[in-house]
MMTF fields as JSON, N, C-alpha, C and O atoms, coordinates in Angstrom:
{
  "mmtfVersion": "1.0.0",
  "mmtfProducer": "UNKNOWN",
  "numBonds": 223,
  "numAtoms": 224,
  "numGroups": 56,
  "numChains": 1,
  "numModels": 1,
  "chainsPerModel": [1],
  "groupsPerChain": [56],
  "chainIdList": ["A"],
  "bondAtomList": [4, 2, 8, 6, 12, 10, 16, 14, 20, 18, 24, 22, 28, 26, 32, 30, 36, 34, 40, 38, 44, 42, 48, 46, 52, 50, 56, 54, 60, 58, 64, 62, 68, 66, 72, 70, 76, 74, 80, 78, 84, 82, 88, 86, 92, 90, 96, 94, 100, 98, 104, 102, 108, 106, 112, 110, 116, 114, 120, 118, 124, 122, 128, 126, 132, 130, 136, 134, 140, 138, 144, 142, 148, 146, 152, 150, 156, 154, 160, 158, 164, 162, 168, 166, 172, 170, 176, 174, 180, 178, 184, 182, 188, 186, 192, 190, 196, 194, 200, 198, 204, 202, 208, 206, 212, 210, 216, 214, 220, 218],
  "bondOrderList": [1, 1, 1, 1, 1, 1, 1, 1, 1, 1, 1, 1, 1, 1, 1, 1, 1, 1, 1, 1, 1, 1, 1, 1, 1, 1, 1, 1, 1, 1, 1, 1, 1, 1, 1, 1, 1, 1, 1, 1, 1, 1, 1, 1, 1, 1, 1, 1, 1, 1, 1, 1, 1, 1, 1],
  "groupList": [{"groupName": "MET", "atomNameList": ["N", "CA", "C", "O"], "elementList": ["N", "C", "C", "O"], "formalChargeList": [0, 0, 0, 0], "bondAtomList": [1, 0, 2, 1, 3, 2], "bondOrderList": [1, 1, 2], "singleLetterCode": "M", "chemCompType": "L-PEPTIDE LINKING"}, {"groupName": "ASN", "atomNameList": ["N", "CA", "C", "O"], "elementList": ["N", "C", "C", "O"], "formalChargeList": [0, 0, 0, 0], "bondAtomList": [1, 0, 2, 1, 3, 2], "bondOrderList": [1, 1, 2], "singleLetterCode": "N", "chemCompType": "L-PEPTIDE LINKING"}, {"groupName": "LYS", "atomNameList": ["N", "CA", "C", "O"], "elementList": ["N", "C", "C", "O"], "formalChargeList": [0, 0, 0, 0], "bondAtomList": [1, 0, 2, 1, 3, 2], "bondOrderList": [1, 1, 2], "singleLetterCode": "K", "chemCompType": "L-PEPTIDE LINKING"}, {"groupName": "LEU", "atomNameList": ["N", "CA", "C", "O"], "elementList": ["N", "C", "C", "O"], "formalChargeList": [0, 0, 0, 0], "bondAtomList": [1, 0, 2, 1, 3, 2], "bondOrderList": [1, 1, 2], "singleLetterCode": "L", "chemCompType": "L-PEPTIDE LINKING"}, {"groupName": "VAL", "atomNameList": ["N", "CA", "C", "O"], "elementList": ["N", "C", "C", "O"], "formalChargeList": [0, 0, 0, 0], "bondAtomList": [1, 0, 2, 1, 3, 2], "bondOrderList": [1, 1, 2], "singleLetterCode": "V", "chemCompType": "L-PEPTIDE LINKING"}, {"groupName": "GLN", "atomNameList": ["N", "CA", "C", "O"], "elementList": ["N", "C", "C", "O"], "formalChargeList": [0, 0, 0, 0], "bondAtomList": [1, 0, 2, 1, 3, 2], "bondOrderList": [1, 1, 2], "singleLetterCode": "Q", "chemCompType": "L-PEPTIDE LINKING"}, {"groupName": "ARG", "atomNameList": ["N", "CA", "C", "O"], "elementList": ["N", "C", "C", "O"], "formalChargeList": [0, 0, 0, 0], "bondAtomList": [1, 0, 2, 1, 3, 2], "bondOrderList": [1, 1, 2], "singleLetterCode": "R", "chemCompType": "L-PEPTIDE LINKING"}, {"groupName": "PHE", "atomNameList": ["N", "CA", "C", "O"], "elementList": ["N", "C", "C", "O"], "formalChargeList": [0, 0, 0, 0], "bondAtomList": [1, 0, 2, 1, 3, 2], "bondOrderList": [1, 1, 2], "singleLetterCode": "F", "chemCompType": "L-PEPTIDE LINKING"}, {"groupName": "ALA", "atomNameList": ["N", "CA", "C", "O"], "elementList": ["N", "C", "C", "O"], "formalChargeList": [0, 0, 0, 0], "bondAtomList": [1, 0, 2, 1, 3, 2], "bondOrderList": [1, 1, 2], "singleLetterCode": "A", "chemCompType": "L-PEPTIDE LINKING"}, {"groupName": "ASP", "atomNameList": ["N", "CA", "C", "O"], "elementList": ["N", "C", "C", "O"], "formalChargeList": [0, 0, 0, 0], "bondAtomList": [1, 0, 2, 1, 3, 2], "bondOrderList": [1, 1, 2], "singleLetterCode": "D", "chemCompType": "L-PEPTIDE LINKING"}, {"groupName": "GLU", "atomNameList": ["N", "CA", "C", "O"], "elementList": ["N", "C", "C", "O"], "formalChargeList": [0, 0, 0, 0], "bondAtomList": [1, 0, 2, 1, 3, 2], "bondOrderList": [1, 1, 2], "singleLetterCode": "E", "chemCompType": "L-PEPTIDE LINKING"}, {"groupName": "SER", "atomNameList": ["N", "CA", "C", "O"], "elementList": ["N", "C", "C", "O"], "formalChargeList": [0, 0, 0, 0], "bondAtomList": [1, 0, 2, 1, 3, 2], "bondOrderList": [1, 1, 2], "singleLetterCode": "S", "chemCompType": "L-PEPTIDE LINKING"}, {"groupName": "GLY", "atomNameList": ["N", "CA", "C", "O"], "elementList": ["N", "C", "C", "O"], "formalChargeList": [0, 0, 0, 0], "bondAtomList": [1, 0, 2, 1, 3, 2], "bondOrderList": [1, 1, 2], "singleLetterCode": "G", "chemCompType": "PEPTIDE LINKING"}, {"groupName": "THR", "atomNameList": ["N", "CA", "C", "O"], "elementList": ["N", "C", "C", "O"], "formalChargeList": [0, 0, 0, 0], "bondAtomList": [1, 0, 2, 1, 3, 2], "bondOrderList": [1, 1, 2], "singleLetterCode": "T", "chemCompType": "L-PEPTIDE LINKING"}, {"groupName": "ILE", "atomNameList": ["N", "CA", "C", "O"], "elementList": ["N", "C", "C", "O"], "formalChargeList": [0, 0, 0, 0], "bondAtomList": [1, 0, 2, 1, 3, 2], "bondOrderList": [1, 1, 2], "singleLetterCode": "I", "chemCompType": "L-PEPTIDE LINKING"}, {"groupName": "TYR", "atomNameList": ["N", "CA", "C", "O"], "elementList": ["N", "C", "C", "O"], "formalChargeList": [0, 0, 0, 0], "bondAtomList": [1, 0, 2, 1, 3, 2], "bondOrderList": [1, 1, 2], "singleLetterCode": "Y", "chemCompType": "L-PEPTIDE LINKING"}],
  "groupTypeList": [0, 1, 2, 3, 4, 5, 6, 7, 8, 2, 9, 10, 11, 12, 8, 13, 8, 14, 10, 15, 12, 3, 14, 8, 8, 3, 14, 8, 4, 8, 4, 14, 13, 8, 8, 2, 8, 3, 12, 13, 5, 14, 11, 11, 13, 7, 13, 11, 4, 13, 1, 8, 0, 2, 12, 11],
  "groupIdList": [1, 2, 3, 4, 5, 6, 7, 8, 9, 10, 11, 12, 13, 14, 15, 16, 17, 18, 19, 20, 21, 22, 23, 24, 25, 26, 27, 28, 29, 30, 31, 32, 33, 34, 35, 36, 37, 38, 39, 40, 41, 42, 43, 44, 45, 46, 47, 48, 49, 50, 51, 52, 53, 54, 55, 56],
  "secStructList": [7, 2, 2, 2, 2, 2, 2, 2, 2, 2, 7, 7, 2, 2, 2, 2, 2, 2, 2, 2, 2, 2, 2, 2, 2, 2, 2, 6, 2, 2, 2, 2, 2, 2, 2, 2, 2, 2, 2, 2, 2, 2, 2, 2, 2, 2, 2, 2, 2, 2, 2, 2, 2, 2, 2, 7],
  "xCoordList": [79.633, 79.717, 79.054, 79.693, 77.288, 76.722, 77.314, 77.004, 78.375, 78.661, 79.838, 80.116, 80.566, 81.651, 81.422, 82.282, 80.257, 79.911, 79.242, 79.509, 78.516, 78.182, 79.463, 79.777, 80.212, 81.85, 82.244, 82.132, 82.664, 83.322, 82.334, 82.854, 81.113, 80.419, 80.23, 79.97, 80.41, 80.397, 81.797, 81.962, 82.924, 84.192, 84.515, 84.302, 84.927, 85.196, 86.291, 86.48, 87.398, 89.081, 89.612, 90.712, 88.972, 89.475, 89.281, 90.143, 87.91, 87.261, 88.088, 88.964, 88.274, 88.834, 90.034, 90.479, 90.998, 92.075, 92.139, 93.264, 91.298, 91.374, 90.726, 90.995, 89.927, 89.564, 90.833, 91.005, 91.86, 92.907, 94.004, 94.792, 94.071, 94.606, 94.21, 95.064, 93.005, 92.238, 92.542, 92.571, 92.922, 93.268, 94.858, 95.455, 95.325, 96.84, 97.012, 97.761, 96.363, 96.739, 96.299, 96.962, 95.231, 94.544, 95.519, 95.931, 95.933, 97.314, 98.426, 98.863, 98.819, 100.001, 99.726, 100.642, 98.459, 98.427, 98.002, 98.17, 97.591, 98.048, 99.014, 99.063, 99.819, 101.187, 102.363, 103.225, 102.296, 102.486, 101.742, 102.607, 100.921, 100.445, 101.073, 101.548, 101.012, 101.582, 102.855, 103.108, 103.625, 105.206, 105.778, 106.6, 104.803, 104.758, 104.736, 105.585, 103.297, 103.319, 104.413, 104.823, 104.852, 105.808, 106.881, 107.602, 107.349, 108.95, 108.628, 109.577, 107.602, 107.291, 107.802, 108.542, 107.003, 107.107, 108.259, 108.576, 109.233, 110.218, 111.364, 112.351, 111.267, 111.935, 112.065, 113.0, 110.811, 110.359, 111.198, 112.138, 110.888, 111.271, 113.171, 113.722, 113.774, 115.171, 115.936, 117.053, 114.598, 115.062, 114.854, 115.712, 113.95, 113.86, 114.892, 115.108, 115.479, 116.472, 117.799, 118.829, 117.867, 119.246, 119.178, 119.938, 118.371, 118.219, 118.335, 118.782, 117.985, 118.219, 119.528, 120.155, 120.086, 121.667, 122.226, 123.021, 122.072, 122.753, 123.085, 124.097, 121.521, 121.591, 122.417, 123.024, 122.494, 123.571, 124.696, 125.46],
  "yCoordList": [110.179, 108.899, 108.336, 107.749, 108.625, 108.166, 108.36, 107.556, 109.695, 109.855, 109.198, 108.844, 109.002, 108.172, 106.685, 106.184, 105.926, 104.839, 104.958, 103.955, 105.912, 105.58, 105.76, 104.878, 106.915, 107.169, 105.824, 105.15, 105.181, 103.772, 102.929, 102.301, 102.862, 102.031, 102.22, 101.4, 103.243, 103.512, 103.477, 103.264, 103.698, 103.393, 101.666, 100.573, 101.939, 100.463, 100.323, 99.423, 101.255, 100.989, 99.963, 99.475, 99.639, 97.844, 96.948, 96.102, 96.959, 95.713, 96.0, 95.135, 96.891, 96.678, 96.343, 95.776, 96.655, 95.931, 94.703, 94.453, 93.987, 92.714, 91.894, 90.714, 92.664, 92.223, 92.068, 91.088, 93.169, 93.203, 92.115, 91.619, 91.72, 91.136, 89.556, 88.939, 89.007, 88.008, 87.541, 86.336, 88.868, 88.567, 88.482, 87.837, 89.241, 88.798, 87.183, 86.486, 86.669, 85.371, 84.361, 83.324, 84.414, 83.823, 83.598, 82.493, 84.957, 85.173, 84.273, 83.948, 83.942, 83.591, 82.315, 81.512, 81.982, 80.652, 79.761, 78.587, 80.568, 80.341, 80.459, 80.211, 80.752, 81.278, 80.116, 79.673, 79.757, 78.53, 77.264, 76.39, 76.86, 75.729, 75.88, 74.952, 76.728, 77.037, 76.713, 75.953, 77.137, 77.212, 75.247, 74.671, 74.618, 73.418, 72.251, 71.447, 72.562, 72.163, 72.243, 71.289, 73.521, 74.075, 73.485, 73.046, 73.255, 72.593, 70.971, 70.336, 70.364, 69.053, 68.529, 67.603, 69.642, 69.213, 69.761, 69.13, 70.905, 70.748, 70.001, 69.949, 69.341, 68.135, 67.218, 67.091, 66.586, 65.388, 65.724, 65.004, 66.896, 67.199, 67.23, 66.737, 67.778, 67.549, 66.046, 65.642, 65.329, 63.941, 63.259, 62.398, 63.376, 63.062, 63.344, 62.6, 64.733, 64.722, 64.488, 64.538, 64.264, 63.326, 61.964, 61.665, 61.246, 60.228, 59.683, 58.557, 60.389, 60.55, 61.103, 60.628, 61.81, 62.124, 60.795, 60.238, 60.362, 59.383, 57.713, 57.025, 57.587, 56.571, 56.805, 55.924, 58.171, 58.496, 57.805, 57.959],
  "zCoordList": [127.764, 127.652, 126.389, 125.517, 126.331, 125.511, 124.038, 123.158, 123.715, 122.226, 121.945, 120.8, 122.914, 123.201, 122.708, 121.984, 123.08, 122.891, 121.215, 120.553, 120.548, 119.38, 118.499, 117.7, 118.645, 117.7, 117.952, 116.929, 118.935, 119.004, 118.091, 117.168, 118.241, 117.299, 115.557, 114.677, 115.536, 114.142, 113.583, 112.382, 114.489, 113.732, 113.12, 113.644, 112.205, 111.325, 110.851, 110.033, 111.274, 111.056, 111.773, 111.514, 112.573, 113.018, 112.252, 112.013, 111.624, 111.039, 110.095, 110.08, 109.188, 107.752, 107.745, 106.747, 109.046, 109.214, 110.07, 110.505, 110.364, 110.596, 109.079, 108.857, 108.206, 106.691, 105.904, 105.179, 106.06, 105.245, 105.835, 105.03, 107.286, 107.432, 106.868, 106.231, 107.113, 106.463, 105.356, 105.104, 104.209, 102.809, 102.57, 101.708, 103.485, 103.362, 103.77, 103.086, 104.796, 104.914, 104.007, 104.039, 103.11, 102.332, 101.287, 100.937, 100.712, 99.964, 100.177, 99.073, 100.75, 101.379, 101.716, 101.894, 101.841, 101.832, 100.225, 99.894, 99.729, 98.158, 97.648, 96.443, 98.13, 97.495, 98.106, 97.347, 99.332, 99.901, 99.078, 99.132, 98.551, 97.996, 96.497, 95.841, 96.246, 94.744, 94.473, 93.539, 95.093, 95.408, 95.492, 94.78, 96.821, 97.062, 95.838, 95.452, 95.401, 93.773, 92.741, 92.08, 92.673, 91.388, 91.995, 91.1, 93.081, 93.697, 93.434, 92.975, 93.635, 93.318, 91.929, 91.596, 91.155, 89.856, 89.333, 88.325, 89.645, 89.183, 89.526, 88.792, 90.763, 91.311, 90.088, 89.296, 90.156, 88.978, 87.934, 87.596, 87.338, 86.107, 85.896, 84.911, 86.818, 87.115, 87.278, 86.954, 88.042, 87.967, 86.687, 86.493, 85.716, 84.901, 83.599, 82.643, 83.903, 82.919, 83.659, 82.988, 84.836, 85.437, 84.772, 83.851, 85.193, 84.711, 83.225, 83.007, 82.384, 80.723, 80.681, 79.734, 81.253, 81.05, 81.654, 80.897, 82.457, 83.154, 82.128, 81.993, 81.529, 80.15, 79.157, 78.548, 78.907, 77.408, 77.341, 76.388]
}
């Protein structure tokens, strides 16, 4: 029983999986934030082009 507890305490594979999960979540948040900002910028650019074409 004692060896089982020691082996369980030394096993870090679960901690590694959690770390990878947190990194993936942070990358996903960064990608979503960048996509929203880029989408807004592209939308305003197309609006400007549309208004310029209407004025011609």
